[in-house]
DSSP file (Angstrom, degrees, kcal/mol; ACC not computed):
  #  RESIDUE AA STRUCTURE BP1 BP2  ACC     N-H-->O    O-->H-N    N-H-->O    O-->H-N    TCO  KAPPA ALPHA  PHI   PSI    X-CA   Y-CA   Z-CA
    1    1 A M              0   0    0      0, 0.0     2,-0.1     0, 0.0   133,-0.1   0.000 360.0 360.0 360.0 132.2    0.0    0.0    0.0
    2    2 A A        -     0   0    0    131,-0.4   135,-0.3   132,-0.1   134,-0.2  -0.463 360.0-134.9 -80.3 152.8    1.4    3.4   -1.0
    3    3 A S    >   -     0   0    0    133,-0.2     3,-1.3    -2,-0.1     4,-0.4  -0.548  28.5-102.9-100.3 172.9    1.5    6.2    1.5
    4    4 A I  T 3  S+     0   0    0      1,-0.3     3,-0.3    -2,-0.2     8,-0.1   0.657 120.6  59.0 -70.0 -13.6    0.5    9.8    0.9
    5    5 A Y  T 3  S+     0   0    0      1,-0.2    -1,-0.3     3,-0.0     4,-0.1   0.598  94.8  64.3 -88.6 -12.3    4.2   10.8    0.5
    6    6 A D  S <  S+     0   0    0     -3,-1.3    -1,-0.2     2,-0.1    -2,-0.2   0.580  99.6  53.5 -88.2 -10.5    4.8    8.4   -2.4
    7    7 A V  S    S-     0   0    0     -4,-0.4     2,-0.1    -3,-0.3   129,-0.1  -0.840  96.5 -86.2-125.0 158.2    2.5   10.0   -4.9
    8    8 A P     >  -     0   0    0      0, 0.0     4,-2.1     0, 0.0     5,-0.2  -0.387  36.4-129.8 -62.7 140.6    2.1   13.6   -6.3
    9    9 A A  H  > S+     0   0    0      1,-0.2     4,-2.6     2,-0.2     5,-0.2   0.886 103.7  52.9 -62.0 -42.7   -0.2   15.7   -4.1
   10   10 A N  H  > S+     0   0    0      1,-0.2     4,-2.3     2,-0.2    -1,-0.2   0.911 110.5  47.2 -62.4 -42.6   -2.4   17.0   -6.9
   11   11 A D  H  > S+     0   0    0      1,-0.2     4,-2.2     2,-0.2    -1,-0.2   0.904 112.9  49.3 -65.7 -40.2   -3.2   13.5   -8.1
   12   12 A L  H  X S+     0   0    0     -4,-2.1     4,-2.6     2,-0.2    -2,-0.2   0.911 111.2  49.2 -65.1 -42.1   -3.9   12.3   -4.6
   13   13 A I  H  X S+     0   0    0     -4,-2.6     4,-2.3     2,-0.2    -2,-0.2   0.908 111.1  49.6 -65.5 -41.8   -6.2   15.2   -3.9
   14   14 A E  H  X S+     0   0    0     -4,-2.3     4,-1.6     2,-0.2    -1,-0.2   0.918 113.8  45.4 -63.5 -43.0   -8.1   14.7   -7.2
   15   15 A K  H  X S+     0   0    0     -4,-2.2     4,-1.6     1,-0.2    -2,-0.2   0.912 113.5  49.2 -67.4 -41.8   -8.6   10.9   -6.5
   16   16 A T  H  X S+     0   0    0     -4,-2.6     4,-2.5     1,-0.2    -1,-0.2   0.867 106.6  56.9 -65.5 -36.0   -9.6   11.5   -2.8
   17   17 A A  H  X S+     0   0    0     -4,-2.3     4,-1.5     1,-0.2    -1,-0.2   0.892 105.5  51.0 -62.1 -39.0  -12.1   14.2   -4.0
   18   18 A L  H  X S+     0   0    0     -4,-1.6     4,-0.5     1,-0.2    -1,-0.2   0.886 111.3  48.1 -64.6 -37.7  -13.8   11.6   -6.2
   19   19 A E  H >< S+     0   0    0     -4,-1.6     3,-0.9     1,-0.2     4,-0.4   0.877 108.6  53.8 -69.6 -37.2  -14.0    9.2   -3.2
   20   20 A L  H >< S+     0   0    0     -4,-2.5     3,-1.1     1,-0.2     6,-0.3   0.795  97.6  65.0 -68.9 -27.3  -15.4   11.9   -0.9
   21   21 A Q  H 3< S+     0   0    0     -4,-1.5    -1,-0.2     1,-0.2    -2,-0.2   0.763  96.4  58.6 -65.1 -23.2  -18.2   12.6   -3.4
   22   22 A K  T << S+     0   0    0     -3,-0.9    -1,-0.2    -4,-0.5    -2,-0.2   0.675  87.6  90.1 -79.3 -17.4  -19.5    9.1   -2.8
   23   23 A L    X   -     0   0    0     -3,-1.1     3,-0.6    -4,-0.4    85,-0.1  -0.654  69.0-148.3 -84.0 132.6  -19.9    9.8    1.0
   24   24 A P  T 3  S+     0   0    0      0, 0.0    -1,-0.1     0, 0.0    84,-0.0   0.743  93.5  61.9 -72.1 -20.9  -23.3   11.2    2.0
   25   25 A E  T 3  S+     0   0    0      1,-0.1     2,-1.0    79,-0.1    82,-0.1   0.780  89.7  74.4 -75.4 -25.8  -21.9   13.2    4.9
   26   26 A I    <   +     0   0    0     -3,-0.6    -1,-0.1    -6,-0.3    -3,-0.1  -0.773  62.5 138.5 -94.6 102.9  -19.7   15.4    2.6
   27   27 A R        -     0   0    0     -2,-1.0    77,-0.0    24,-0.1    -6,-0.0  -0.997  52.6-115.3-142.9 137.7  -22.0   17.8    0.8
   28   28 A P        -     0   0    0      0, 0.0     5,-0.0     0, 0.0    -2,-0.0  -0.511  36.3-115.9 -71.1 140.8  -21.5   21.5    0.0
   29   29 A P    >   -     0   0    0      0, 0.0     3,-1.3     0, 0.0     4,-0.3  -0.220  29.2-104.2 -66.9 167.3  -24.0   23.8    1.8
   30   30 A E  G >  S+     0   0    0      1,-0.3     3,-0.7     2,-0.1     4,-0.2   0.847 120.5  54.2 -63.2 -34.1  -26.5   25.8   -0.4
   31   31 A W  G >> S+     0   0    0      1,-0.2     3,-1.4     2,-0.1     4,-0.9   0.573  84.6  88.4 -77.3  -8.0  -24.5   29.1    0.2
   32   32 A A  G <4 S+     0   0    0     -3,-1.3     3,-0.2     1,-0.3    -1,-0.2   0.792  78.3  60.9 -65.6 -28.5  -21.2   27.5   -1.1
   33   33 A K  G <4 S+     0   0    0     -3,-0.7    -1,-0.3    -4,-0.3    -2,-0.1   0.697 112.2  38.9 -72.9 -15.2  -21.8   28.3   -4.7
   34   34 A F  T <4 S+     0   0    0     -3,-1.4    -1,-0.2    -4,-0.2     2,-0.2   0.577  96.6  99.9-104.4 -13.2  -21.9   32.1   -3.9
   35   35 A A     <  -     0   0    0     -4,-0.9     2,-0.2    -3,-0.2     8,-0.0  -0.500  62.6-138.9 -85.5 141.1  -19.1   32.2   -1.3
   36   36 A K        -     0   0    0     -2,-0.2     3,-0.1     8,-0.2    -2,-0.1  -0.578  20.0-127.7 -83.0 158.9  -15.5   33.3   -1.8
   37   37 A T  S    S-     0   0    0      6,-0.4    57,-2.0    -2,-0.2     2,-0.3   0.526  82.3  -0.8 -88.0  -4.4  -12.9   31.2    0.0
   38   38 A G  B >  S-A   93   0A   0     55,-0.3     3,-1.1     1,-0.1    -1,-0.2  -0.979  71.0-102.0-173.1 164.9  -11.3   34.2    1.6
   39   39 A H  T 3  S+     0   0    0     53,-0.7    54,-0.1    -2,-0.3    -1,-0.1   0.777 117.8  57.1 -63.8 -28.6  -11.2   38.0    2.1
   40   40 A F  T 3  S+     0   0    0     52,-0.3    42,-0.5    41,-0.1    -1,-0.3   0.553  88.1  94.2 -84.4  -8.9   -8.3   38.3   -0.4
   41   41 A K    <   -     0   0    0     -3,-1.1    -5,-0.1     1,-0.1    40,-0.0  -0.560  58.4-158.1 -84.9 148.7  -10.2   36.6   -3.2
   42   42 A Q  S    S+     0   0    0     -2,-0.2    -1,-0.1     1,-0.2    -6,-0.0   0.737  75.2  21.6 -94.7 -26.4  -12.0   38.6   -5.8
   43   43 A R  S    S-     0   0    0     -8,-0.0    -6,-0.4     1,-0.0    -1,-0.2  -0.925  83.3 -99.6-138.2 160.5  -14.4   35.8   -7.0
   44   44 A P        -     0   0    0      0, 0.0    -8,-0.2     0, 0.0   -11,-0.1  -0.326  61.5 -73.9 -71.5 164.9  -15.8   32.5   -5.9
   45   45 A P        -     0   0    0      0, 0.0     5,-0.1     0, 0.0   -10,-0.0  -0.255  35.3-147.7 -60.3 147.7  -14.2   29.3   -7.1
   46   46 A E        +     0   0    0     -3,-0.1     2,-0.1     4,-0.0     3,-0.0   0.766  68.8  92.6 -89.1 -28.6  -15.0   28.4  -10.7
   47   47 A R    >   -     0   0    0      1,-0.1     3,-0.8     2,-0.1     4,-0.1  -0.392  69.0-142.6 -69.7 143.4  -14.9   24.6  -10.4
   48   48 A E  T 3  S+     0   0    0      1,-0.2     3,-0.4     2,-0.1    -1,-0.1   0.852 101.5  43.8 -70.9 -35.0  -18.2   22.9   -9.7
   49   49 A D  T >> S+     0   0    0      1,-0.2     4,-1.8     2,-0.1     3,-0.5   0.006  73.6 122.9-100.5  28.6  -16.7   20.3   -7.3
   50   50 A W  H <>  +     0   0    0     -3,-0.8     4,-2.6     1,-0.2     5,-0.2   0.811  68.1  61.0 -63.6 -29.4  -14.4   22.7   -5.4
   51   51 A W  H 3> S+     0   0    0     -3,-0.4     4,-2.1     1,-0.2    -1,-0.2   0.911 107.6  44.1 -63.1 -41.8  -16.0   21.8   -2.1
   52   52 A Y  H <> S+     0   0    0     -3,-0.5     4,-2.3     2,-0.2    -1,-0.2   0.866 112.8  51.4 -72.0 -36.5  -14.8   18.2   -2.5
   53   53 A V  H  X S+     0   0    0     -4,-1.8     4,-2.2     2,-0.2    -2,-0.2   0.922 112.2  46.2 -66.4 -42.9  -11.4   19.2   -3.7
   54   54 A R  H  X S+     0   0    0     -4,-2.6     4,-2.5     2,-0.2    -2,-0.2   0.888 111.6  52.8 -65.6 -38.4  -10.9   21.5   -0.7
   55   55 A S  H  X S+     0   0    0     -4,-2.1     4,-2.3    -5,-0.2    -2,-0.2   0.908 110.2  47.6 -62.6 -41.6  -12.2   18.7    1.6
   56   56 A A  H  X S+     0   0    0     -4,-2.3     4,-2.2     2,-0.2    -2,-0.2   0.891 111.9  49.8 -66.4 -39.1   -9.6   16.3    0.1
   57   57 A A  H  X S+     0   0    0     -4,-2.2     4,-2.3     2,-0.2    -2,-0.2   0.888 111.2  49.1 -66.8 -38.7   -6.9   18.9    0.5
   58   58 A V  H  X S+     0   0    0     -4,-2.5     4,-2.6     2,-0.2     5,-0.2   0.911 110.0  51.9 -65.2 -41.9   -7.9   19.5    4.2
   59   59 A L  H  X S+     0   0    0     -4,-2.3     4,-1.8     1,-0.2    -2,-0.2   0.909 111.3  46.8 -61.2 -42.5   -7.9   15.7    4.8
   60   60 A R  H  X S+     0   0    0     -4,-2.2     4,-2.2     2,-0.2    -1,-0.2   0.888 111.5  51.6 -66.5 -39.1   -4.4   15.4    3.4
   61   61 A S  H  X S+     0   0    0     -4,-2.3     4,-3.1     1,-0.2     5,-0.3   0.905 109.3  49.4 -64.6 -41.2   -3.2   18.4    5.4
   62   62 A V  H  X S+     0   0    0     -4,-2.6     4,-1.7     1,-0.2    62,-0.3   0.882 110.8  51.7 -64.6 -37.1   -4.6   16.9    8.6
   63   63 A A  H  < S+     0   0    0     -4,-1.8    -2,-0.2    -5,-0.2    -1,-0.2   0.906 118.3  36.5 -65.4 -40.9   -2.8   13.6    7.8
   64   64 A R  H  < S+     0   0    0     -4,-2.2    -2,-0.2     1,-0.1    -1,-0.2   0.903 134.3  19.3 -78.2 -42.6    0.5   15.4    7.2
   65   65 A L  H  < S+     0   0    0     -4,-3.1    -3,-0.2    -5,-0.2    -2,-0.2   0.329  94.8 177.9-116.8   5.6    0.5   18.1    9.9
   66   66 A G     <  +     0   0    0     -4,-1.7    57,-0.2    -5,-0.3     2,-0.1  -0.121  54.8  64.7 -63.9 158.0   -2.1   17.0   12.4
   67   67 A P  S    S+     0   0    0      0, 0.0     2,-0.4     0, 0.0    56,-0.2   0.427  80.4 163.8 -69.9 138.7   -3.3   17.8   15.0
   68   68 A M  B     -B  122   0B   0     54,-1.8    54,-2.6    -2,-0.1     2,-0.2  -0.992  19.5-165.7-136.8 135.1   -4.6   20.7   13.1
   69   69 A G     >  -     0   0    0     -2,-0.4     4,-1.7    52,-0.2     5,-0.1  -0.451  41.4 -89.0-111.3-174.7   -7.3   23.3   13.8
   70   70 A V  H  > S+     0   0    0      1,-0.2     4,-2.5     2,-0.2     5,-0.2   0.877 120.8  55.9 -64.8 -39.8   -9.3   25.9   11.9
   71   71 A Q  H  > S+     0   0    0      1,-0.2     4,-1.9     2,-0.2    -1,-0.2   0.898 107.6  47.9 -64.9 -40.3   -6.8   28.7   12.6
   72   72 A K  H  > S+     0   0    0      1,-0.2     4,-2.2     2,-0.2    -1,-0.2   0.895 113.1  49.0 -65.3 -38.7   -3.8   26.7   11.1
   73   73 A L  H  X S+     0   0    0     -4,-1.7     4,-2.5     2,-0.2    -2,-0.2   0.873 107.0  55.4 -68.7 -36.2   -5.9   25.9    8.1
   74   74 A R  H  < S+     0   0    0     -4,-2.5    19,-2.2     1,-0.2     4,-0.3   0.908 110.8  45.5 -60.9 -41.0   -6.9   29.5    7.7
   75   75 A S  H >< S+     0   0    0     -4,-1.9     3,-0.8    17,-0.2    -2,-0.2   0.904 112.0  52.0 -67.7 -40.7   -3.3   30.4    7.5
   76   76 A K  H 3< S+     0   0    0     -4,-2.2    -2,-0.2     1,-0.2    -1,-0.2   0.904 116.3  38.2 -62.9 -43.0   -2.5   27.6    5.1
   77   77 A Y  T 3< S+     0   0    0     -4,-2.5    -1,-0.2    -5,-0.1    -2,-0.2   0.304  96.8 108.1 -94.4   9.0   -5.2   28.6    2.6
   78   78 A G    <   +     0   0    0     -3,-0.8     2,-0.3    -4,-0.3    14,-0.2  -0.147  44.0 174.9 -75.5 177.8   -4.7   32.3    3.0
   79   79 A G  E     -D   91   0C   0     12,-2.1    12,-3.2    10,-0.1     2,-0.4  -0.944  33.8 -64.1-167.3-174.5   -3.1   34.6    0.5
   80   80 A A  E     -D   90   0C   0     -2,-0.3     2,-0.4    10,-0.2    10,-0.2  -0.701  41.0-137.2 -92.5 137.1   -2.2   38.1   -0.6
   81   81 A K  E     -D   89   0C   0      8,-2.5     2,-0.7    -2,-0.4     8,-0.7  -0.789  15.2-128.4 -94.2 132.5   -4.9   40.7   -1.3
   82   82 A D        +     0   0    0    -42,-0.5     3,-0.1    -2,-0.4     6,-0.1  -0.712  30.0 176.6 -78.7 113.4   -4.5   42.9   -4.3
   83   83 A R    >   -     0   0    0     -2,-0.7     3,-1.4     3,-0.5     2,-0.4  -0.033  38.7-120.3-111.3  30.5   -5.0   46.5   -2.9
   84   84 A G  T 3  S-     0   0    0      1,-0.3    -1,-0.3     0, 0.0     4,-0.1  -0.548  86.2  -6.3  73.0-125.2   -4.3   48.4   -6.0
   85   85 A H  T 3  S+     0   0    0     -2,-0.4    -1,-0.3    -3,-0.1     3,-0.1   0.707 117.7  91.3 -78.7 -19.8   -1.4   50.8   -5.6
   86   86 A A  S <  S-     0   0    0     -3,-1.4    -3,-0.5     1,-0.1     0, 0.0  -0.388  93.2 -90.2 -72.8 153.7   -1.0   50.0   -1.9
   87   87 A P        -     0   0    0      0, 0.0    -1,-0.1     0, 0.0     2,-0.1  -0.279  47.7-102.5 -62.9 149.4    1.3   47.2   -1.0
   88   88 A E        -     0   0    0     -3,-0.1     2,-0.3    -6,-0.1    -6,-0.1  -0.409  34.2-158.7 -71.6 148.9   -0.2   43.7   -0.7
   89   89 A H  E     -D   81   0C   0     -8,-0.7    -8,-2.5    -2,-0.1     2,-0.4  -0.945  20.1-115.6-124.6 149.7   -1.0   42.3    2.7
   90   90 A T  E     -D   80   0C   0     -2,-0.3     2,-0.3   -10,-0.2   -10,-0.2  -0.725  34.0-172.7 -86.5 131.9   -1.4   38.6    3.6
   91   91 A Y  E     -D   79   0C   0    -12,-3.2   -12,-2.1    -2,-0.4     2,-0.1  -0.914  22.6-115.6-122.5 150.2   -4.9   37.7    4.8
   92   92 A K        -     0   0    0     -2,-0.3   -53,-0.7   -14,-0.2   -52,-0.3  -0.443  35.7-103.8 -78.8 157.7   -6.2   34.4    6.2
   93   93 A A  B     -A   38   0A   0    -19,-2.2   -55,-0.3   -55,-0.2   -15,-0.1  -0.306  50.2 -79.5 -73.1 164.4   -8.8   32.3    4.4
   94   94 A G     >  -     0   0    0    -57,-2.0     4,-0.8   -17,-0.1    -1,-0.1  -0.422  35.3-150.7 -66.3 139.8  -12.4   32.3    5.6
   95   95 A G  H  > S+     0   0    0      2,-0.2     4,-2.7     1,-0.2     5,-0.2   0.743  83.7  69.2 -86.7 -23.8  -13.0   30.1    8.6
   96   96 A N  H  > S+     0   0    0      2,-0.2     4,-2.6     1,-0.2     5,-0.2   0.915 100.3  47.7 -64.6 -43.2  -16.6   29.1    8.0
   97   97 A I  H  > S+     0   0    0      1,-0.2     4,-2.3     2,-0.2    -1,-0.2   0.945 115.6  44.6 -61.6 -48.3  -15.8   26.9    5.0
   98   98 A L  H  X S+     0   0    0     -4,-0.8     4,-2.4     1,-0.2    -2,-0.2   0.880 112.9  51.3 -66.0 -38.0  -12.9   25.2    6.7
   99   99 A R  H  X S+     0   0    0     -4,-2.7     4,-2.3     2,-0.2    -1,-0.2   0.927 111.2  47.3 -64.1 -45.2  -14.9   24.7    9.9
  100  100 A K  H  X S+     0   0    0     -4,-2.6     4,-2.3     2,-0.2    -2,-0.2   0.889 111.5  51.5 -64.2 -39.1  -17.9   23.2    8.0
  101  101 A I  H  X S+     0   0    0     -4,-2.3     4,-2.6     2,-0.2    -2,-0.2   0.931 110.5  47.9 -63.7 -45.0  -15.5   20.9    6.1
  102  102 A L  H  X S+     0   0    0     -4,-2.4     4,-2.0     1,-0.2    -2,-0.2   0.890 111.4  51.0 -63.3 -38.2  -13.9   19.7    9.3
  103  103 A Q  H  X S+     0   0    0     -4,-2.3     4,-2.2     2,-0.2    -1,-0.2   0.893 111.5  47.7 -65.5 -38.8  -17.3   19.1   10.8
  104  104 A Q  H  X S+     0   0    0     -4,-2.3     4,-1.8     2,-0.2    -2,-0.2   0.897 110.7  50.7 -68.9 -39.5  -18.4   17.1    7.8
  105  105 A L  H  <>S+     0   0    0     -4,-2.6     5,-2.8     1,-0.2     6,-0.9   0.862 110.9  50.3 -65.2 -34.2  -15.2   15.0    7.9
  106  106 A E  H ><5S+     0   0    0     -4,-2.0     3,-1.4     3,-0.2    -2,-0.2   0.902 108.1  51.8 -67.3 -41.2  -15.9   14.4   11.5
  107  107 A A  H 3<5S+     0   0    0     -4,-2.2    -2,-0.2     1,-0.3    -1,-0.2   0.833 109.0  50.7 -64.4 -31.9  -19.4   13.2   10.8
  108  108 A A  T 3<5S-     0   0    0     -4,-1.8    -1,-0.3    -5,-0.1    -2,-0.2   0.442 114.9-122.4 -82.7  -0.1  -18.0   10.9    8.2
  109  109 A Q  T < 5S+     0   0    0     -3,-1.4    18,-0.3     2,-0.2    19,-0.3   0.821  79.4 120.6  61.2  36.0  -15.6    9.6   10.9
  110  110 A L  S   <S+     0   0    0     -5,-2.8    15,-2.2     1,-0.2     2,-0.3   0.713  77.7  22.5 -95.4 -27.1  -12.5   10.4    8.8
  111  111 A V  E     -C  124   0B   0     -6,-0.9     2,-0.3    13,-0.3    13,-0.2  -0.918  67.1-167.8-132.1 161.5  -11.1   12.8   11.4
  112  112 A K  E     -C  123   0B   0     11,-2.4    11,-2.6    -2,-0.3     2,-0.3  -0.975  30.7 -99.7-144.9 158.6  -11.5   13.2   15.2
  113  113 A Q  E     +C  122   0B   0     -2,-0.3     2,-0.3     9,-0.2     9,-0.2  -0.606  53.6 150.3 -80.0 137.8  -10.7   15.8   17.8
  114  114 A A  E     -C  121   0B   0      7,-3.1     7,-2.3    -2,-0.3     2,-0.4  -0.966  36.3-131.9-156.4 167.4   -7.6   15.1   19.8
  115  115 A S  E     -C  120   0B   0     -2,-0.3     2,-0.5     5,-0.2     5,-0.2  -0.991  10.5-169.3-129.9 142.5   -4.7   16.7   21.7
  116  116 A K  E >   -C  119   0B   0      3,-3.2     3,-1.8    -2,-0.4     2,-0.4  -0.901  67.2 -52.0-132.0 100.3   -1.1   15.8   21.4
  117  117 A G  T 3  S-     0   0    0     -2,-0.5     0, 0.0     1,-0.3     0, 0.0  -0.582 124.4 -16.9  68.4-123.4    1.0   17.5   24.1
  118  118 A L  T 3  S+     0   0    0     -2,-0.4     2,-0.4    -3,-0.1    -1,-0.3   0.603 120.0  94.5 -86.3 -13.4    0.1   21.2   23.9
  119  119 A H  E <   - C   0 116B   0     -3,-1.8    -3,-3.2   -53,-0.0     2,-0.3  -0.674  52.3-174.1 -90.9 130.0   -1.4   21.0   20.4
  120  120 A K  E     + C   0 115B   0     -2,-0.4     2,-0.3    -5,-0.2    -5,-0.2  -0.892  32.1  88.0-116.9 151.0   -5.2   20.5   20.0
  121  121 A G  E    S- C   0 114B   0     -7,-2.3    -7,-3.1    -2,-0.3     2,-0.4  -0.991  72.5 -36.5 160.1-158.5   -7.0   19.9   16.8
  122  122 A R  E     -BC  68 113B   0    -54,-2.6   -54,-1.8    -2,-0.3     2,-0.3  -0.766  45.5-176.7-100.2 143.7   -8.2   17.2   14.4
  123  123 A I  E     - C   0 112B   0    -11,-2.6   -11,-2.4    -2,-0.4     2,-0.2  -0.867  34.8 -90.2-127.7 165.6   -6.2   14.0   13.6
  124  124 A L  E     - C   0 111B   0    -62,-0.3   -13,-0.3    -2,-0.3   -14,-0.1  -0.486  33.0-142.5 -77.1 145.8   -7.0   11.2   11.2
  125  125 A T     >  -     0   0    0    -15,-2.2     4,-2.5    -2,-0.2     3,-0.2  -0.541  35.2 -98.7 -93.1 168.8   -9.0    8.2   12.2
  126  126 A P  H  > S+     0   0    0      0, 0.0     4,-2.3     0, 0.0     5,-0.1   0.856 127.1  55.4 -56.9 -33.8   -8.1    4.7   11.0
  127  127 A K  H  > S+     0   0    0    -18,-0.3     4,-2.1     2,-0.2   -17,-0.2   0.895 108.9  46.9 -65.6 -39.4  -10.9    5.1    8.4
  128  128 A G  H  > S+     0   0    0    -19,-0.3     4,-2.3   -18,-0.3     5,-0.2   0.890 111.4  50.5 -68.3 -40.3   -9.4    8.3    7.1
  129  129 A I  H  X S+     0   0    0     -4,-2.5     4,-2.5     1,-0.2    -2,-0.2   0.912 111.1  49.8 -62.5 -42.3   -5.9    6.7    6.9
  130  130 A S  H  X S+     0   0    0     -4,-2.3     4,-2.7    -5,-0.2     5,-0.2   0.910 109.2  51.2 -63.1 -43.5   -7.4    3.9    5.0
  131  131 A L  H  X S+     0   0    0     -4,-2.1     4,-2.0     1,-0.2    -2,-0.2   0.931 114.1  43.0 -60.8 -46.9   -9.2    6.2    2.6
  132  132 A L  H  X S+     0   0    0     -4,-2.3     4,-2.4     2,-0.2    -1,-0.2   0.883 113.7  52.2 -67.7 -37.8   -6.0    8.2    1.8
  133  133 A G  H  X S+     0   0    0     -4,-2.5     4,-2.2    -5,-0.2  -131,-0.4   0.910 110.5  47.0 -64.7 -42.5   -3.9    5.0    1.6
  134  134 A K  H  X S+     0   0    0     -4,-2.7     4,-2.2     2,-0.2    -1,-0.2   0.903 112.6  49.8 -65.8 -40.5   -6.3    3.4   -0.9
  135  135 A A  H  X S+     0   0    0     -4,-2.0     4,-2.1    -5,-0.2    -2,-0.2   0.907 110.9  49.8 -64.1 -40.9   -6.4    6.6   -3.0
  136  136 A A  H  X S+     0   0    0     -4,-2.4     4,-2.3  -134,-0.2    -2,-0.2   0.887 110.0  51.1 -65.0 -38.5   -2.6    6.7   -3.0
  137  137 A T  H  X S+     0   0    0     -4,-2.2     4,-1.8  -135,-0.3    -1,-0.2   0.904 110.9  48.0 -65.7 -40.7   -2.3    3.1   -4.1
  138  138 A E  H  < S+     0   0    0     -4,-2.2    -2,-0.2     2,-0.2    -1,-0.2   0.865 111.9  50.0 -67.9 -35.3   -4.8    3.7   -7.0
  139  139 A V  H  < S+     0   0    0     -4,-2.1    -2,-0.2     1,-0.2    -1,-0.2   0.911 111.3  48.3 -68.4 -41.4   -2.8    6.8   -8.0
  140  140 A R  H  < S-     0   0    0     -4,-2.3    -2,-0.2    -5,-0.2    -1,-0.2   0.848 100.0-155.2 -68.3 -33.2    0.5    5.0   -8.0
  141  141 A G     <  -     0   0    0     -4,-1.8    -1,-0.1    -5,-0.2    -2,-0.1  -0.292  44.0 -16.8  84.7-174.7   -0.9    2.1  -10.0
  142  142 A P  S    S-     0   0    0      0, 0.0     2,-0.5     0, 0.0    -4,-0.0  -0.356  75.9-109.3 -66.6 142.3    0.4   -1.5  -10.0
  143  143 A K        -     0   0    0     -2,-0.1     2,-0.6     1,-0.0    -2,-0.1  -0.584  30.5-147.6 -74.9 123.3    3.9   -1.8   -8.6
  144  144 A V        -     0   0    0     -2,-0.5     2,-0.4    -3,-0.0    -1,-0.0  -0.813   9.1-140.2 -95.9 123.4    6.3   -2.6  -11.3
  145  145 A E        -     0   0    0     -2,-0.6     3,-0.0     1,-0.0    -2,-0.0  -0.657  15.4-128.2 -83.9 136.2    9.2   -4.8  -10.3
  146  146 A K        -     0   0    0     -2,-0.4     2,-0.1     1,-0.1     3,-0.1  -0.612  30.6-105.5 -79.9 140.7   12.5   -4.0  -11.8
  147  147 A P        -     0   0    0      0, 0.0     2,-0.1     0, 0.0    -1,-0.1  -0.393  39.5-107.8 -66.2 142.9   14.3   -6.9  -13.4
  148  148 A K        -     0   0    0      1,-0.1     2,-0.4    -2,-0.1    -3,-0.0  -0.445  32.2-115.4 -71.8 143.0   17.1   -8.2  -11.4
  149  149 A R        -     0   0    0     -2,-0.1     2,-0.5    -3,-0.1    -1,-0.1  -0.642  26.0-156.8 -81.1 130.4   20.6   -7.3  -12.7
  150  150 A V        -     0   0    0     -2,-0.4     2,-0.4    -3,-0.0    -1,-0.0  -0.920  22.4-118.5-108.4 130.7   22.5  -10.3  -13.8
  151  151 A A        -     0   0    0     -2,-0.5     2,-0.3     1,-0.0     3,-0.0  -0.535  30.5-147.0 -70.4 122.1   26.3  -10.0  -13.9
  152  152 A K        -     0   0    0     -2,-0.4     2,-0.4     1,-0.1    -1,-0.0  -0.649  18.5-111.7 -89.4 145.9   27.4  -10.5  -17.4
  153  153 A A        -     0   0    0     -2,-0.3    -1,-0.1     1,-0.1     3,-0.0  -0.606  36.9-116.8 -74.0 133.6   30.8  -12.1  -18.1
  154  154 A K        -     0   0    0     -2,-0.4     2,-0.1     1,-0.1    -1,-0.1  -0.525  29.8-114.9 -73.2 133.7   33.0   -9.5  -19.6
  155  155 A P        -     0   0    0      0, 0.0    -1,-0.1     0, 0.0     3,-0.1  -0.414  32.1-111.4 -68.3 143.6   34.1  -10.3  -23.2
  156  156 A E        -     0   0    0      1,-0.1     2,-0.0    -2,-0.1    -3,-0.0  -0.506  39.7 -98.3 -74.6 143.1   37.7  -11.0  -23.5
  157  157 A P        -     0   0    0      0, 0.0     2,-0.2     0, 0.0    -1,-0.1  -0.346  38.7-117.3 -63.7 138.6   39.6   -8.4  -25.5
  158  158 A K        -     0   0    0      1,-0.1     2,-0.4    -3,-0.1     0, 0.0  -0.487  28.9-113.0 -74.9 143.8   40.2   -9.3  -29.1
  159  159 A E        -     0   0    0     -2,-0.2    -1,-0.1     1,-0.0     3,-0.0  -0.622  27.5-130.8 -79.6 134.7   43.7   -9.7  -30.1
  160  160 A Q        -     0   0    0     -2,-0.4     3,-0.1     1,-0.1     2,-0.1  -0.656  24.0-114.0 -83.3 135.2   44.8   -7.0  -32.6
  161  161 A P        -     0   0    0      0, 0.0    -1,-0.1     0, 0.0     2,-0.0  -0.408  42.5 -94.5 -66.4 147.7   46.6   -8.3  -35.6
  162  162 A D        -     0   0    0      1,-0.1     3,-0.1    -2,-0.1    -3,-0.0  -0.347  41.4-115.9 -63.2 140.3   50.2   -7.2  -35.8
  163  163 A E        -     0   0    0      1,-0.1    -1,-0.1    -3,-0.1     2,-0.1  -0.521  34.8-101.1 -76.7 143.3   50.7   -4.1  -37.8
  164  164 A P        -     0   0    0      0, 0.0     2,-0.4     0, 0.0    -1,-0.1  -0.401  38.3-124.7 -65.3 139.8   52.8   -4.5  -40.9
  165  165 A K        -     0   0    0     -2,-0.1     2,-0.6    -3,-0.1    -3,-0.0  -0.659  14.7-137.3 -87.6 138.8   56.3   -3.3  -40.3
  166  166 A M              0   0    0     -2,-0.4    -1,-0.0     1,-0.1     0, 0.0  -0.831 360.0 360.0 -96.5 127.1   57.7   -0.7  -42.6
  167  167 A E              0   0    0     -2,-0.6    -1,-0.1     0, 0.0    -2,-0.0   0.434 360.0 360.0-116.3 360.0   61.2   -1.2  -43.7
């Protein structure tokens, strides 16, 4: 089974988004088609399935960096706001979208709340690890075994005919 580190992130997120569309708990709210993903964005997302893609990306982020909360995710998905002639400033992403996604992932039992030392947030459940692992395995495809190297006998050097002597 492949891990999430063995495959390209974009391919893993796309495959996981397709798997999340099959779950009844993961559904975009009615207002999602009108909402921007952050204060720094000028328009809402153009993709029809952006909710599932963001959910898959959040799931992968929790797997890599968990325990992770809404504030860390807001910083991760934040960006620079175009302020015309004024210098750009970095703004965090909107928290409502990320909060709803985490709540839906919790309802699907893919993540759970936990604390690890001083850090509190969501971590992956065994069901979430399994979902990402299966998606990574499908992205990687069948494992191709490399042929074993067989030591070849080195050919013996050919003897050079004697050069004709000039007298």
